N, C-alpha and C positions, 0 to 999 in steps of 0.2 A: 750386232748389241753382245752376242755371245764371245766376240773376242776382248769386248771393253768389261764385261764381268768378269773373263777369265784375268785378264789383266789386274782387276781392281782385287779379286783372290789374291792372286800371287804376290801384288806389291803392299799389299797390308799383312799378310801373314806376320810379318816380323814384327809390326808396330804394337802386337797387342803388349799390355803391362807382363812383365814375368813376374812379377808377383800371384799371378792366377795359379790357382792350384789346381781343384775338378776341374774348374772352366776352361783351362789351357786343354787337359787331357780331352773334354769335350770337344774342344773346336779344333781340335787335331783330327780326329776322328770323323769331324764331321767335312772336314777338306781332305780325307783321303775316301769317303765315299762319294762326295762331291766328285772328287777328279775321276772315281771308276764309276759315273755316273748312276750312280744309287740315291738317287734326289730323296726318297723318301727316309731312308736312313740318317741322312744329310742334314735335310731339316729338324728330324729329331735330334739329333747331337748338339745343332746350334741352339735350339730352344733349352736342352737343359745346360749348356755353357751360359747362356742367358740369367738362368735360376742364380744363379753367384757373381754373375758378369754384366747386369741387367743397363749399366751405364757405361757399356764398351761400345761406343758407336761404330767400331770394325764388324764387329759380330751382327748386329743389324744390318747392315751394310752388305755383309756376304749373304746372310740369310733372305734380303730381299731379291739379290742377284741368284739364289738358288731358287726364290719363290717363280721369277721371271723364266727358269727353267723349266718350271714346273705347271706354266701357263697359272698361274694363282696372283693376277697382276695386283688386285685388289689387296691381298697379302702384301704384296711388294711394296706399294706406295705406302703405306702403311708403317712397314719395316723404314723406308727410305728416309719418310718423316721424321722419326724417332732418331735416326741418326744426323740428321741437320740440324734436330734442338741439342743434339748432344755435342755438336761440333758444328757452330755456326758458321767456321769460315771453310769448310768441307767444298773440295770440290766435286769428289765422284757423286754423291750420293745426287746433287741437283744433275750432272751431266747425265746419271741414267734415267732421272725423273723426264728427263727432257726426252730421252731416247721414245719412253714408255706413255708419253704423252702424243710425241710426235706419231708412232706405230698407231695410236689411237685416232689419230684427225683430229687433236686438238693443236692445232699451231699458235694459240696464242698461251696457253699455258706452255708449252713446249719452248717458245721463245722467251719465257718468262724466267725459266730454268735454267736453260743456255747461258742468257745474260748474268744471273748469279754467279752459275759455275766460270765464267770468264771472269767476273769481276774478282771472285775469292784467289784466281788462279794469282790476277793481276797482282795481289796484294802479298801471295806466296812467292811469286818472283817478278818483283817488281819492272828489273828491266827485260824481260823476256817479249821482244818485239812480236813476235808472232802470237802471242796471248791479247795483245791489243789487235793484231789485224784482224782475228777473230771477231775480236768485239766491235772492232767497226766495221764490219761487214754484217754484219749481225745488227746493229744500230739504222746501218743504211736500209734494209729489209723490212725493218720496223718504221719506216721515212724518219729516223726520230733524228735530224739532221743535226740539231745542237751538238748533243751527245756526239754523233759520229764525228763531226770538224773538233770537238775538243782531245778525241779519243786521238786522231791523226794527226794533229799538232803535237800530241804529246811523242807519238813514234817519231815524228821530226827533232824534237828536242833530244831524242834518245840517238836519233841516226838521221842525221841533215839530207844524208845521201840516198836517202829509199826513194826512187823515182815510183813506185806503187802508192805510197803515202801521198806525194802528188798530184797524181793521177786519179785517187777516189777525193779528196779536196776538189779539184778539178769537178768532179762529178754531182759532188753537193753545191758549189757556187752555182754551177747550171742549174741543179732546183730548184735555189732560191733565185733565179734570174739574174744571176750575178755572174753574167758571162766575161766582163773584163778581168776577173780574178779567175777565172773559171781557164780564161786562154793562157794566162799568166804560169798557173798548174800545169796545165799542160806543156807548154815551154820548157818550163824546168824540167818537168818528166823526162822529156825528148833530148835534152842536151844529158843529163845524168845516163837515160839509155837509149841510144841514137836508134836501133831497132824495134823499140817498144811500137810493134804496132795496132795497139790499141789505141793508144796516145796518137800515135800520127794520126788514124782515121778518125780520130774523136775533132783533131784542130781544125783537123780539113774540113768536117761536118760543119764546125760552128761555124768556119769562116762561109761556108757557102750558106748555112742559115742567116747569118747577117748580111749575106749579100755582098761579101768586101774581101778584100785579097784573094781573088779566086784565081789570079796564077800559082799563087803560095800554096793554095788548098789543093788544085790539082797536082802538085807537086809531093807534097806530102801524101796524101790519098794514093797516089798511084806508087809511092813508095810501101806503104803498107800491105797494097796489094800484090808488090813482088815476093812481100814476105807470108804472104794468105793468099794466093791467088783464086782460091773457090771459097771463099769468104761472102758468103751474099750482103750481109753488112754494107761491107767495104765496095761492093759494086753496086749496089744502091745509091752511095759516096759520090761514087763516080758521074753514072746515070744524072743523077740530082745536080750535078755541077756541072755538066752538060745541057743540061733543062734551066738551070740559070744562065747559062750563058748565051741560048737561046739555037744550042747543033741541036734540034731535035732528033734528028736521025741517029745520031751517036747515042743520044740519051735514050730512046726506043731500044737500039741493041742492050744499053748493060741495064735498062729496069727490067725487059724481059729477061735477060739472064737471072738478074737477081730473084726473081720471082720463082725462077726455077730451083734455086741455089735455098732458096731459106723462102717457107710461108712466114710472111710477117705483116703484121696489118701498115706499119708505115712504106714499108715498100707497094702493096696494092693503092695505097693514098696517093703515092706518086706516079704511080702509072694510070690513074683516073687522072690527075693534073694532066699528065701528059698526051692522053688520050682525047680529053676534053678540049686543049689548046690547039689538036690537029683537026677538030671539028668530029673525031669518033665519037657521039655520046652514047651510044650503045656499049662499045668497050669501056668506055667512062663509067658508066652505069654499074656493069659488073664486076670494076676493078674495086669504086668504092663501096659496096654490098660485102665485096669478100673481104676489105678490108673492116668493114665495120662488125662481121659477124665474128672476125676473129676479135675483135676490140670495141666493146657495145658502148664501151666511156667517151668517145668522139664525137662531141657534141658538132664540131665543124665538119667532120665526114657526114655526118647525119646530115647537117646544113647543104652540103652539096647534092649529096642523093634526091632531098625534097627540092631543093632547086632544077632538077632536071624535069619532075611531074610538074 
């Protein structure tokens, strides 16, 4: 957070209205004291500057940054909101508020401020693809799939050969249970970036889940593993593929290896299915219980455990 605060102060210093007189002198002194680490004097000087320049959003923003350094977060929030009201298209105060809320364990408030910051940034730089990507990822974390889809489609309008945008569109369509569109986007991502191991594994796993194109699934999953040999998720994909093809010995080898590389509820669920298939109900129960413990929102796994009882 301190780095962002420092950048904010330095980048905004030149933006002050040149007509400032006494306010400017107090502002300069405040920046000087701030750089010297004398926070109390810096705050005092910022306040003096605001007596003649109370409508200057930059001073409110820098005062907020100084309050943060002094652990006066409530005062910082007040100044940041004042800065926002004075400059509705500002980016920095929303970004700093998001960091504050995140550090306070307020994810919803932080997410809202990040979203506004990115939206404002996209207005200021309408062709900045990195801003749109950050906004798209934020929408995905919020499960706002429609906004995420619109954002990634906008990225493709600006840059049609962006493999990452196709990959995230595939995530969105798979979440919406539209696997045909997800498959199409993954193929496009791989066409644009043949070593895109995330897309290779995703496409292979999609085929395995659909129980189709299993030969092609093995090809792309193994290619992903060539690029990331110790990726537990990719090893799990290969093990699950072997399970679907009835190669239980190979499946056991890969799924147990995956569980050592990555503690993941899906891997333990797959292991449970394999143990149950081979008649080892005790190990199946233990694996499903581990899966459920890692993610209690799995009704299917819960039913498997209850079925053993």
